[in-house]
C-alpha positions in Angstrom: -13.2 -43.6 -10.1 -11.5 -40.8 -8.2 -8.3 -41.2 -10.2 -10.3 -41.2 -13.5 -12.2 -38.0 -12.4 -9.0 -36.3 -11.5 -7.5 -37.2 -14.8 -10.6 -35.9 -16.6 -10.3 -32.6 -14.7 -6.6 -32.3 -15.6 -7.4 -33.0 -19.3 -10.1 -30.3 -19.2 -7.7 -27.8 -17.6 -5.0 -28.5 -20.2 -7.6 -28.2 -23.0 -9.0 -24.8 -21.7 -5.5 -23.4 -21.0 -4.1 -24.5 -24.4 -6.9 -23.0 -26.5 -7.1 -19.8 -24.4 -3.3 -19.4 -24.7 -3.5 -19.9 -28.5 -6.3 -17.3 -28.7 -4.1 -14.8 -26.8 -1.1 -15.1 -29.1 -0.4 -12.5 -31.7 0.5 -13.3 -35.3 4.2 -12.5 -34.5 4.2 -14.8 -31.5 2.7 -17.6 -33.6 5.1 -17.0 -36.4 8.2 -17.2 -34.1 6.7 -20.3 -32.4 6.5 -22.1 -35.8 10.1 -21.0 -36.7 11.5 -22.3 -33.4 9.5 -25.6 -33.7 10.6 -26.1 -37.4 14.2 -26.4 -36.3 13.3 -30.0 -35.1 11.9 -32.3 -37.7 9.8 -35.0 -36.1 6.3 -36.4 -36.6 5.3 -35.0 -33.2 6.1 -31.5 -34.3 4.0 -32.0 -37.5 1.1 -33.2 -35.5 1.4 -30.2 -33.1 1.1 -28.0 -36.2 -2.0 -29.9 -37.4 -3.7 -29.3 -34.0 -2.7 -25.7 -33.9 -3.7 -24.9 -37.5 -7.0 -26.8 -37.2 -8.0 -24.9 -34.1 -6.9 -21.5 -35.5 -8.6 -22.2 -38.9 -11.9 -23.6 -37.7 -12.5 -21.5 -34.5 -15.9 -22.2 -33.0 -16.5 -25.1 -35.3 -13.3 -26.9 -34.2 -14.1 -30.5 -33.3 -11.5 -32.0 -31.0 -12.9 -35.6 -31.0 -12.9 -35.6 -34.8 -9.2 -34.5 -35.0 -8.2 -36.9 -32.3 -9.6 -39.9 -34.2 -8.0 -38.7 -37.4 -4.5 -38.5 -35.8 -4.6 -41.4 -33.3 -7.8 -43.5 -33.9 -9.3 -44.5 -30.6 -6.1 -43.7 -28.6 -7.4 -40.7 -26.7 -4.5 -40.6 -24.3 -2.1 -40.0 -27.2 -4.1 -37.0 -28.2 -4.0 -35.7 -24.6 -0.2 -36.1 -24.6 -0.1 -34.1 -27.9 -2.0 -31.3 -26.3 0.3 -31.3 -23.3 3.3 -31.2 -25.5 1.9 -28.4 -27.6 1.0 -26.4 -24.4 4.5 -26.9 -23.0 6.2 -25.9 -26.3 4.1 -22.8 -26.6 5.0 -21.8 -23.1 8.7 -22.3 -23.8 8.4 -20.3 -27.0 6.7 -17.4 -25.3 9.3 -17.5 -22.5 12.1 -17.4 -25.1 10.4 -14.5 -26.9 9.7 -12.3 -23.9 12.3 -13.1 -21.3 14.6 -10.3 -22.3 11.7 -7.8 -22.8 10.4 -8.2 -19.2 12.5 -6.8 -16.3 11.3 -9.4 -13.9 11.9 -12.3 -16.2 15.3 -11.2 -17.4 16.4 -10.7 -13.8 15.0 -14.1 -12.8 17.0 -15.6 -15.7 20.2 -14.4 -14.1 19.2 -16.1 -10.8 18.3 -19.4 -12.6 21.6 -19.5 -14.5 23.5 -18.7 -11.3 21.8 -21.7 -9.6 22.8 -24.0 -12.4 26.4 -22.8 -12.1 26.3 -23.5 -8.4 25.2 -27.1 -9.1 28.3 -27.4 -11.3 30.5 -26.1 -8.5 31.4 -22.9 -10.3 30.9 -20.7 -7.2 32.8 -17.6 -8.2 31.0 -17.4 -11.5 27.7 -18.1 -9.7 28.4 -15.2 -7.3 29.1 -12.9 -10.1 25.8 -13.6 -11.7 23.9 -13.2 -8.4 25.6 -9.8 -8.0 24.5 -8.8 -11.5 20.9 -9.9 -10.6 21.1 -7.9 -7.4 22.3 -4.8 -9.2 19.5 -5.0 -11.8 16.8 -5.8 -9.2 17.9 -2.8 -7.0 18.0 -0.4 -10.0 14.5 -1.5 -11.2 13.1 -1.8 -7.6 12.2 -5.4 -8.0 12.0 -6.0 -4.3 10.5 -9.5 -4.4 13.3 -10.7 -6.6 15.9 -9.0 -4.4 14.7 -11.2 -1.6 15.3 -14.3 -3.7 18.8 -13.0 -4.7 19.8 -12.3 -1.1 18.6 -15.8 -0.1 20.6 -17.5 -2.8 23.7 -15.5 -1.9 23.3 -16.4 1.8 23.0 -20.1 0.8 26.0 -19.8 -1.5 28.1 -18.5 1.4 28.0 -22.1 2.8 30.1 -23.2 -0.2 32.1 -20.1 -1.0 34.4 -18.4 1.5 34.7 -14.6 1.4 31.0 -13.7 1.2 30.2 -11.3 4.0 26.9 -12.9 5.2 26.3 -10.1 7.7 26.0 -7.6 4.9 23.4 -9.6 3.0 21.5 -10.4 6.1 21.2 -6.6 6.8 20.3 -6.0 3.2 17.6 -8.6 3.3 16.2 -7.2 6.5 16.0 -3.7 5.0 14.4 -5.1 1.9 11.8 -6.9 3.9 10.9 -3.7 5.7 10.3 -2.0 2.3 8.2 -5.0 1.2 6.1 -4.8 4.3 5.3 -1.1 3.6 4.4 -1.9 -0.1 2.3 -4.9 0.8 0.5 -2.9 3.5 -0.5 -0.3 0.9 -1.3 -2.9 -1.7 -3.6 -4.8 0.6 -5.7 -1.7 1.4 -5.8 -0.6 -2.3 -6.9 -4.1 -3.3 -9.7 -4.0 -0.8 -10.8 -0.5 -2.0 -10.8 -1.6 -5.6 -12.7 -4.8 -4.7 -15.4 -2.9 -2.8 -15.8 -0.3 -5.5 -16.2 -2.9 -8.3 -18.4 -5.2 -6.2 -20.8 -2.5 -5.1 -20.8 -0.5 -8.4 -20.5 2.7 -6.3 -24.1 2.3 -5.1 -23.4 1.0 -1.5 -22.3 2.8 1.6 -18.7 3.9 1.7 -16.6 1.5 3.8 -15.6 3.6 6.8 -13.1 0.9 7.9 -11.4 1.2 4.5 -11.2 5.0 4.8 -9.6 4.8 8.2 -7.0 2.4 6.9 -6.2 4.7 4.0 -6.0 7.6 6.4 -3.6 5.7 8.7 -1.3 4.8 5.8 -1.3 8.4 4.5 -0.6 9.8 7.9 2.2 7.3 8.6 4.1 8.2 5.4 3.4 11.9 5.7 5.0 12.0 9.1 7.9 9.9 7.9 8.6 11.1 4.4 12.2 9.7 4.6 10.7 6.2 4.3 9.4 7.0 0.8 12.8 6.6 -0.8 11.9 4.8 -4.0 9.8 5.4 -7.1 7.8 2.3 -6.3 6.8 3.6 -2.8 6.1 7.1 -4.2 3.6 5.9 -6.7 2.0 3.7 -4.1 1.6 6.8 -1.9 0.0 8.7 -4.8 -2.4 5.8 -5.3 -3.3 5.8 -1.6 -3.9 9.5 -1.2 -5.9 9.5 -4.4 -8.1 6.7 -3.2 -8.6 8.4 0.1 -9.6 11.7 -1.4 -11.8 9.9 -3.9 -13.6 7.9 -1.2 -14.1 11.1 0.9 -15.4 12.9 -2.3 -12.9 15.7 -1.9 -12.7 16.4 -5.6 -11.2 19.9 -5.5 -8.3 18.6 -3.3 -7.9 15.6 -5.5 -7.6 17.7 -8.6 -4.9 19.8 -7.1 -3.1 16.7 -5.7 -3.2 14.9 -9.0 -2.0 17.8 -11.1 0.9 18.4 -8.7 1.8 14.6 -8.7 1.9 14.5 -12.5 4.3 17.5 -12.5 6.6 15.9 -9.9 6.6 12.5 -11.5 7.4 14.1 -14.9 10.3 16.2 -13.4 11.8 13.2 -11.6 11.2 10.7 -14.4 9.1 8.5 -12.1 6.7 7.5 -14.8 8.2 4.6 -16.8 7.1 1.3 -18.3 7.1 -0.2 -14.8 5.0 2.6 -13.3 2.9 3.2 -16.4 -0.2 1.7 -14.8 -0.1 4.3 -12.1 0.3 7.1 -14.7 -2.9 5.8 -16.5 -4.7 5.5 -13.1 -3.7 9.1 -12.2 -5.0 10.4 -15.6 -8.2 8.5 -15.1 -8.7 10.0 -11.7 -7.9 13.5 -13.1 -10.5 13.1 -15.9 -13.2 12.1 -13.4 -12.5 14.7 -10.7 -12.4 17.5 -13.3 -15.9 16.3 -14.3 -17.0 16.4 -10.7 -15.6 20.0 -10.4 -17.7 20.9 -13.5 -14.7 21.5 -15.7 -16.1 19.6 -18.6 -13.9 20.7 -21.4 -10.8 20.3 -19.3 -12.0 16.8 -18.3 -12.4 15.9 -22.0 -8.9 17.1 -22.7 -7.6 14.9 -19.8 -9.5 12.0 -21.3 -7.7 12.5 -24.6 -4.4 12.7 -22.7 -5.3 9.4 -21.2 -5.9 7.9 -24.6 -2.5 9.1 -25.8 -0.9 7.5 -22.7 -2.8 4.2 -23.3 -0.8 3.9 -26.6 2.5 4.3 -24.9 4.8 1.3 -24.3 3.2 -0.7 -27.1 -0.2 -0.2 -25.7 0.3 -2.4 -22.6 -2.5 -0.5 -20.8 -5.1 -0.8 -23.6 -7.2 -3.6 -22.2 -7.3 -2.2 -18.7 -7.9 1.5 -19.4 -9.7 1.9 -22.8 -13.0 1.7 -20.9 -12.0 4.6 -18.7 -11.2 6.7 -21.8 -14.7 6.2 -23.1 -16.1 6.7 -19.6 -14.3 10.1 -19.4 -15.9 11.2 -22.7 -19.3 9.9 -21.9 -19.8 11.6 -18.5 -18.8 15.0 -20.0 -20.8 14.7 -23.3 -23.8 13.6 -21.3 -23.8 17.2 -20.0 -22.6 19.0 -23.1 -24.0 16.9 -26.0 -26.1 13.8 -25.5 -26.0 12.9 -29.2 -22.2 12.8 -29.0 -22.4 10.8 -25.8 -24.5 8.2 -27.6 -22.0 8.0 -30.5 -19.2 7.4 -28.0 -21.2 4.7 -26.2 -22.1 2.9 -29.4 -18.4 2.9 -30.4 -17.3 1.6 -26.9 -20.0 -1.1 -27.1 -18.1 -2.7 -30.0 -14.8 -2.9 -28.2 -14.0 -6.6 -27.6 -12.3 -5.9 -24.2 -15.4 -4.0 -23.0 -17.8 -6.8 -24.2 -15.7 -9.3 -22.3 -16.2 -7.5 -18.9 -19.6 -7.6 -17.4 -18.9 -4.6 -15.2 -17.9 -2.4 -18.2 -20.6 -3.8 -20.5 -23.3 -3.1 -18.0 -22.0 0.5 -17.6 -22.2 1.0 -21.4 -25.7 -0.4 -21.6 -27.0 1.5 -18.6 -25.6 4.8 -19.9 -27.0 4.2 -23.3 -30.4 3.6 -21.6 -30.0 6.9 -19.7 -29.0 8.9 -22.8 -31.9 7.6 -24.8 -34.3 8.2 -21.9 -33.2 11.8 -21.6 -33.9 12.2 -25.4 -37.3 10.7 -24.9 -36.3 7.7 -27.1 -37.7 5.1 -24.8 -37.6 1.9 -26.9 -33.8 1.7 -27.3 -33.6 2.8 -23.6 -35.6 -0.2 -22.4 -33.8 -2.5 -24.9 -30.4 -1.6 -23.4 -31.6 -2.1 -19.8 -33.1 -5.4 -20.8 -29.7 -6.5 -22.1 -28.4 -6.1 -18.5 -31.3 -7.6 -16.7 -31.4 -10.7 -19.0 -27.6 -11.1 -18.9 -26.5 -14.5 -17.4 -24.3 -12.8 -14.8 -26.6 -10.0 -13.7 -27.7 -11.9 -10.6 -24.0 -12.2 -9.5 -23.8 -8.4 -9.0 -24.5 -6.7 -5.7 -28.3 -6.3 -4.9 -27.9 -2.6 -4.6 -26.8 -2.4 -8.2 -29.6 -4.8 -9.3 -32.3 -2.7 -7.7 -31.1 0.5 -9.3 -31.2 -1.0 -12.7 -34.6 -2.5 -12.1 -36.0 0.8 -10.8 -34.8 2.5 -14.0 -36.5 -0.2 -16.0 -39.8 0.5 -14.2 -39.6 4.2 -14.9 -39.0 3.6 -18.6 -41.8 1.0 -18.8 -44.1 3.5 -17.2 -43.2 6.1 -19.9 -43.8 3.5 -22.6 -47.1 2.6 -21.1 -46.4 -1.1 -20.4 -48.8 -1.1 -17.5 -49.7 -4.8 -17.7 -46.0 -5.8 -17.6 -45.4 -3.2 -14.8 -48.0 -4.7 -12.5 -46.4 -8.2 -12.8 -42.9 -6.8 -12.5 -43.6 -4.8 -9.3 -45.2 -7.8 -7.6 -42.2 -9.9 -8.5 -39.7 -7.2 -7.4 -41.4 -6.6 -4.0 -41.2 -10.3 -3.3 -37.6 -10.8 -4.5 -36.1 -7.7 -2.9 -38.3 -7.8 0.2 -35.3 -7.8 2.7 -33.3 -5.2 0.8 -36.3 -2.8 0.5 -36.9 -3.1 4.2 -33.5 -1.5 4.9 -33.5 2.3 5.5 -30.8 2.8 3.0 -33.1 1.7 0.2 -36.1 3.8 1.2 -35.9 5.7 -2.1 -36.1 2.5 -4.1 -39.0 1.3 -2.0 -40.8 4.6 -2.5 -40.2 4.9 -6.3 -41.6 1.4 -6.7 -44.6 2.4 -4.6 -45.1 5.6 -6.6 -45.0 3.9 -9.9 -47.5 1.2 -8.7 -49.9 4.1 -7.9 -49.2 6.0 -11.1 -50.5 3.1 -13.2 -54.0 3.8 -11.9 -53.9 7.7 -11.6 -55.0 10.0 -14.4 -54.2 13.4 -12.6 -51.4 13.4 -10.1 -52.3 16.9 -8.9 -55.7 15.5 -7.7 -54.3 12.6 -5.7 -53.0 13.8 -2.3 -51.7 10.4 -1.2 -49.5 10.2 -4.4 -48.3 13.8 -4.1 -47.3 13.1 -0.4 -45.3 10.0 -1.5 -43.6 12.0 -4.2 -42.7 14.9 -1.9 -41.4 12.5 0.7 -39.1 10.9 -1.8 -37.9 14.3 -3.0 -37.0 15.3 0.5 -34.7 12.3 1.1 -32.0 13.5 -1.3 -31.2 16.5 -3.5 -31.3 16.4 -7.3 -27.4 16.5 -7.2 -27.2 13.6 -4.7 -29.7 11.6 -6.8 -27.5 12.0 -9.8 -24.8 10.2 -7.9 -27.2 7.5 -6.5 -29.5 6.6 -9.4 -29.2 5.2 -12.9 -32.2 7.4 -13.9 -32.5 10.3 -11.4 -35.7 9.7 -9.5 -35.9 13.4 -8.3 -35.5 14.8 -11.8 -38.0 12.5 -13.3 -40.7 13.1 -10.7 -40.1 16.9 -10.6 -39.8 17.5 -14.4 -42.1 14.9 -15.8 -44.6 13.3 -13.3 -45.6 16.5 -11.3 -46.0 18.5 -14.5 -48.6 16.1 -16.0 
């Protein structure tokens, strides 16, 4: 039974991997795969094409069991072998197509060929290829691959006399030190990114993370001689940017980013390899210009980001197109709300945004906010409902969930859904009881309490208890701080709408 279960899991893994890989392939990649496969004329290749073309043609209506019976009758294992073969051949084809286009792969190719030559006893030729791989890896700062090269050369020295092992041991030691520095920075940056995405920017800033960022920044500021590579330089730019961002020092961040862009351009540091950092820097610049109320300059930076996204055959499109739309939306939400809605509706149709819960929730919550500000409450509640009813909503941090739900309550009050409000408030107080008991969520606790009272109040100005609750909430944070904290600004809504009724 255990063996059968493991086999079923393996078959399911192959099935999912195969079809996802086919979906990811471009028309050109599929065309080349077919050209390569057609060089061998066998019934197996023909059946591979039948499986591939059936899946591509039928899409969601593709029936694997039906095709399996057509090709092999009741012999299910033969069909599993066909899928494994097709998966293996597609991987080989993609490797062939991209090995010379990717620096890491093309360098690794030299190492693999060198190892094969070593097996044949051609040690001089093997050493020559390893040195070519070393030269390429050093030039491109592929430090992980350099370690592999040094290890292979050290092992080759057992067979080939004349290799100065001491030199390569020293090189490997120095390379390990560089890797330690890079990995240290990467670890902290990974944790910062994880915390920011997990908490949706609504939780407390992680003070431990800030201290780690400060330590790394200080270490490398005191010892600038250690930053002797483009890879390390862009890592330092990332680290300092994250630190200033976490500490909300937007003026300093703007100055630092503009200076960094100039330096990187002057020294040709931005390349295909460091392109992700360039896009990240332009994203940060767009956002901090907005924070510094330089809205038109921020929009210009967003358009610079969009141009950069198209560089290097658009390798950064999937990761950064959301941030381009975000850069436009945050600025147009101040300058032109109708334009902000147009941008959001366009972004909502991007497949890569739809595929990300985080990005999709951002688009829907901002659409709700823009419609709310324009007093267009029905599409506002519709977009918030899309988030709340989403299958993955409950997987997000509770601090994000309660903010979305508080915004929903505000809109439902404006619409006049009082019956629904009563039931929702009871459910929310029960479900978020522990969270609302925490001091950090006093504002959420109070806005829910205020809305529950508003349902039964005709004149706010005549209800002292309600006015006291409102004033207490307004005293906790400023309007500007509330803009950072809330989906719909509680302070602004209470001051400009509720108290004026």
